[in-house]
N, C-alpha and C positions, 0 to 999 in steps of 0.2 A: 636316577630321576634327574639328578642334576645335569647329567651328560646330555640326556634328550633335550631338556630347556635351553642348555649352551648351544646345542645344535640347532634348535628352532631360530634362537636370538640371531645366530651368526647366518644363518639360511638367507632369513627375512633381510637383514643387515645388507649381505651381499647383493642379493638379488637385486635389491631398490639400486645400491651402487651401479651394477652393470646395466640395469633397466636405463639410468640416469646418463650414464657414459654414453650409450650408442644412441639414445635418443637425442642428446644435444649434440654429438657427432653429425647426424642427419641434418640437424636443425641448421648448424653451423655453416656445413659446405652449401647448404640451399641458399641461406641468406647471403651468403660470399658472392656465388656464381649468379644470383638473379641481376643485380646491376651490370655484371660484364656481358649477360644475355642480350639486356636490354640495350646496353651501348654497341654493341655489334650490329644489332638490327638498324639502330639510328643510324650509325655509320654508313651501312649499305644504302640507306633511303638517300641520305645527303650526297654519297659518293654518286648515286644515279642521277640526281639533280644537277650537279655540278657537269656530270659526262654530258648531259642532253645539251645545256646551256653551251659547253665548249663547242660544241659538235652543230650548234644553231637548230638543233631539234625541238628547242622548248624556250618559252620566255619564263625565265625562273621567278618562282613566287619567293619574294624575300622575306615577307613574314613567316611562309613555312618553312624556308631553310634555317630561320633565326631560332624559330620553335624547334627544331630538330636539334641544332646546334644547343638549345638550352638543356634539352633532356639528354645530351651527351654527356655535357658538363655535369648534369644535376647525378647521373649514373656514376661517373667517376669520382663525384663528393661523396654519396653515399656510400662506395667502397672504400673512400678514406675514411669516412667516419668510422664503418665496421671495423676497419684496420685499427683503426686508435684506441676502439674499446676492447679489441680481442686480448686478453692477457697471454694467450698462446700464440700471436700473433710473431713470426720472424722477420729480423731486421730486413731479410733479403726480400719478402713482401711487402714491405713500408716502402724499401728503396723500389720495386717497381710501380706502384701506386704514384708516386712521386713522378716519376718516369712517366707513367700515362698521360697524368694530368698536365705535365710540362708539355709533351709532343703535343697532347691535345691543341695546347693554346697556340702552338705552333701550325698545325693543321687547320684551326679555326683562321689563323690569319691568312693561311694560303688559300682555304677555300673562300674566304672574301675577297681577295684578290682574284679569284676568278670571275665572281659575279659583278665586278666591276667594270669588267672588260664587256665590249659588245659581244653579244651571242654570234659564234660561227666564226670569230676572227682568229688570227695567229696567235694574237696575242692572248686571247681566250683558251685557246690550244695550251700554247706553252705556260702559261698560268695552271693549268688543269694538270699536267703534267709532273709540275711541283707538288701541286696537293695532292695527286695520287700517290705519289713517293711518301708523304708525310703520312697519309692513312695507311698505306702499306706497313709503315713504320709501328703505327698504333696495333694495327692488326698482329704484328709480330711480338709486340710487348703484351697483349694479351694473352696470345697464346702460350708465351712464356709463364704469366700470371697464373693459366688455367692448369700448366702441368706441376707450379710451384705448389697451388691448391691440393692437389689430388696427394702431391708428394707430403704435404703436412697432414691430410687426413689418413693417410698411411700411419703416421707416426701416430696419431691420436688412437687406431684403431691398435696400434701395437701397445700402447697405453692402457687400452681395454682389456687386451688380454693378459697383461701384466696383474691388473685387479682382480681378473677370474682365475689366474693361478694361485695370487695369494689367498683367494676364498678359499680353493681347495685344499691347499694345506691347512689352514685353519678347521675347514671341515674335517679334514682328514684326524687332526690331533684332537676333535671334539667327540668324534667317533670311538676314537681309542679310550677316550675316557669315559664313554658310555659303555664299552665293553667291559670294563671294571666293576660298574656299576650293575649293570643287567646285561648279562650275556647273552639271554635269552633272545633279545629285541634286534640283535646284531643283524640277522640275517634281513629283517624287514628294513633296517636303516640302510643297508648297502643295496637293496634293492630298489628302495622310494627315496635315496637321496645322494650316493656317492654315484650310482651309474648316470642318473641324469645328470650332475655335475661334472662327470667325466666327458659325457658328450658335450657340455657348454663348452668346456676347456677344449675340447678338439675343434669345435665349431669356433670358437674364438681363434685358435690357432691357424686354422684355415684362411679365416679372413685376414690375420695379420700377414698369411702370404699370398693374398690379394686372389684367394679363390672362391669367387662369389657363386659358384656352383652348388655349394655345399647346403644341405639343410639339415638342422638337428630334428630327431624325433623321437619325443617323449610318451610314455605311456600316459602319465596323466598330466593334462594339459590345464587343470583346474586351481593347482596350487601354484606356489610362488614361483618355483622353477618352471613348472610349465607355461604360466606366463612370459617369464624371461625367456624360453624357449619361442614362444611365439613373437615376443618382441625382436629377438636377434633374426628368425626367420624374415619378419617384415622389414629390420632394416637392411638386410642383405638384400632385399627384392628391392628397395627404395635405392641401393647404392648400385644394383645392376643397372636399373633405368638410369641413373645420373650418370654413370660411365658411358652406357650406350647415348643418350642424350650428347653430351660432353663430343663424344666422336662424330656423331653425325653433323651436329653444328659446325664443328671445326673441319668439316672434310665436303659436305654435302648442301647442294644450294635446296634451300626449302621449296621453292617453288617448282623447280623443274626437275630435282632430284640428280641432277649431274653434278660434278665436282663443282666446288666455289673457286673464287681466285686463288685462296691461300693454298689449297692442294694443289691447285694448275701449277702455281710456280715451284711446288715441292715435285711432282710430277715430271716437269720438265727438264728441271735440273737433274735428278735423277735418268731420265732417257738420254740426255747429252751425255752423261758420264757413261752409260752403258755404250752408246753408240761409239766414244771413243776408246773404250775396251775392246770393242767387237771390231772398229774397223769399219763401220755400217753407217750410210746415209741416214738421215733422219728428216722431216719435214714438218712443217706447222701451218694449219690453216686459219687465218681469222675470220670469221663469218659475222656479218653484220645484217640486221633484218632489214630491207628497205622501207623507209617511211611510217616507221615503227610509231612514230609520234601521231600520225593521222589517222592509225587504226584506234590509238586511245581516243582521239578527239572525237572522233567519228561515232565508234561504237561502244567506247565505253572503257575502263579500266579492266573489268572482268574479261572483255574479249581481247584486248591485249594479252590478258595473262593467259588465256586459253591459247592466243598464239603461240607465245614462247614455251607453254607447255606442248605443244603439238609440233613445233620446229625441235625441242630438243630429242622429243621422240623421234621424229623420222633421222635426225643425225645418227641417233642409237641402233636405226633401221639400215642406214648406208655403209656406216664402218666397219670395220673388221673387230672380233673380239679383242685382239691386243692392242688397238687405238683408244685414245684418251680423248672423252669429252667434257667440257666444263664450260661452265658461264664465266664469261671473262668479265662481266659488268654490262648493266643495263640490258639492251637487246643484242649483244656482240657476245658471241662463243668463240671458242677455241677447239683446235681438234689437232692432238699429236698424232702423226704418222711414223712408228718405228719403222726402221729398215726400209725404207721408202724413199726412191727418188724423183725426180720433178717431174719426168713423164707420169709414173702412177700416181704421182701427187697430183697433178693435173687433171688425171682421169676421174681421180676422187671426189676433187673440188665440183667437177662438172656434173657427178653423179649426184650429188648431194644438190647444188642447185635445182636440178631437175625434178629430184625428188620432192623438193619445197614446193617448187612454182606447182606443180601437180598436188600438193596437199588439198583436200576437202574439207576446207574451215568454214564454219557457219557461225553466225552467232545466235544468242536465244531466240530471236524473232525469226530466223531461217535465212537471214542474208547470207550469202557466199561475199567470204571474204578472198582477195586474190594476193596470195604473199611472196615475196622474191627475196633473195637474198645477195649480197654482193661477198665477194670471197677472195682475199688477199691471201698468196702464198709464198713461202721461202723454203729451199730444201737446203740442210744443213751437210754438204759433202764433208769428204774425208778430211776437214777442217776444224780446229778447236773454236768455233763459234760460240760466245757465250750465251746462254740463255736468254739474257736482257737485249742484245742485238739481234738473236733471231726474232724475237717479239716485234722488235722496233721496226724491221726490214718486213715481214710479214704484216704489221700493223699498217706500214707505208703504203704497201701494195694495195690494201684493203681501202685506204682513202684514195688512191688514184682509181680502183674500179668504181669507187660511188661520183668520183667527178666525171669519169668516162659514161656514164648514164646510169650507173646500178645495173641488177640484175645481170652481172658478167661474174668473170675470175680474170684477176691480174697477176701476175707472178712477179715477183722481185730477184728471179734466177737470171743470171747474166746469160748464159745460153739460150739460142732461138731453139724453140721449140715447134714441131708441125702441131699446131692447134686450131681448134674451132673457131669461128669468125668473132664470138664473143669471149675470147680469151686474148689478153693482152701480156706481153713480157716488158717490164722494167729495162 
């Protein structure tokens, strides 16, 4: 009987310890990542405002930009306070948070320099280029912090598994003691205690190996071990959702569903490396929706969001499966065309321009909106042109297409091509 009482006590204690460990891990990762998500959203908003101001597409709302900037600072401050009070936080995480705060101060000054310039001037564009570099540095630091948080979460899961292993051995010793006292009860104990504990240990081991597909199944879901199994399954579900949300937010644009800016930079770098290894050409299209500000001003931001979504869908219908579409920022998109020369890239640009121009876009009131795009392209022939230079040349061609009257394609390639009248060569 003493052995049975000991088993019960250890079962209750170990069950509570495991429940607390897993629930605590989920709460910690959620609290830690929430200010990061908020800061990313606010950074995107203030970058969009700065883009519109630099391009002369909008008059800056100083109060709104200051409010957003204060929100970003508050998010980083919340993150700093959370790290300062976390006894398990690492020095690497603390250092990253300090870097985030310092980089944001620099970015805030750069953004302020953009708004001090007159909208649409070269000075505003130059100031915006510096600010965009600073914001890109912040996004890089945020991505590093996210990866570090996931790594620390993995370590905490491993600690939980160690607790489960220790509990298992304690229970095994208690069962052996119970065998000496009451041999007739051992079968019941093995069936009702050891088997579910073994399954829980297996589940903890699978979690420690980052296998989030495993679910523990116990016969009795009403006792302490059954409740622990339910908590473990619920925690695993939550972890799966967090991993998916982290991946989605770090890869895709929330409105249009295409790749975001950070993912685009990674894909372009990878595509350039692949092109160099295979000695292939690669083309880049920079696409901007013409007079997008007037759509928002005339029809409202909901109509503007609809235009962005439909244009992104049109790009998906126009390009090939191997091509990559990304939202570069605001109303600007980018398309990576692997193994594509200047002539084919020009044809693709004109195909996109025609498809967008023919889009049947209507507002909620049934009013038709005519949307066109300006496109700049640059082909990376068999030379090691860095991704940043490729973007700069294609973006420069885009600006020239807009200056020439919009709704046209402008090529930054040096060779002369037989092109339609609405295509220009830099």
